N, C-alpha and C positions, 0 to 999 in steps of 0.2 A: 451424502457426506463426502467432502473432498479429502483426499489423503494428504496429510501434512508430512513432509520429509524432514528428517532430522538435520539440524543445521551443522552438527559436528561430523557425522559419518555419511549423511545423505540417504540413509535407509528410509524406506517407506513403511517399515514395521513399527508404527507408533500407535499409542493408545491414549485416550483421554485420561488425565490424571488430576482431576479436581479443578477448582477455580481459586483465584486469589483476587480479591477486590473486584469481582465480576468478570475477570478475564480467564478464559479457558486455558488450562495448562495441559501439556502433553509430555509423555515419557517415551523414549526410544527403547524398543524391546531388544535392539541389537547391542547398543553401547551403554544404555541406562541413563543417558543425560536427560534432564528435565528442561523443557523449553516452552515458550509462548510463541504461537504462530504470529509472525509479523506481517501485517497487511498494509503497512504505511507506504505511501507513494509520495515522492517529493513534489513540491510546488513547481519546480522547473520541468519535471517530466509531464505534469498535467498541462502546463502552459505550452510546451512544445507540441503536444498532441492537439491541444485546442487550436493553436495558431497554424501549425504546418498541415495537419490533416483536416482542419475545419470541423473537428468533432464537437458535437453538441454536449452540453453539460450532462444531460441525461445519459448519453452514450458513455461518457467518461465515468460517471458514477457506477453504471452497470459493469463496465470493463474492469474497474479496480475495486469493486465491492465496497464502495463507500457511498454515503448519502450525497444528494445534490447540494445540500447546504455545506457539506465539507468541501466539495469541489469548488463552490463559490468562494468559501473562506480561503482556501489555499491559493486560488487564482488571485484573490485580492492581496494576499501576502507577498506575491511574487513582484519583485521590483524590476522594472525595465530600464535599460540604459538610456540615458538622456541623449537625444540626437539634436545637435545644434543646427539651426538652419544655415544653409550656405548663403553667403552674401551675393 
């Protein structure tokens, strides 16, 4: 189990605190704030790693703890700037 840090105080003294609509909630034992661990990664970040590092979809999925289909979907959602051909 990986330790979830509190987004408010940064403490690693957190514990599971039930679920809401299938999403695990956590409570900080230091400051008492309740939070959901955010695992989202932006499409731009995925695209940058895919293009610059030549990372495979399976590597990106493992690195960011998301499924391969999510990587594909987010890469498809990423819009690239149009490059006009030079005359």
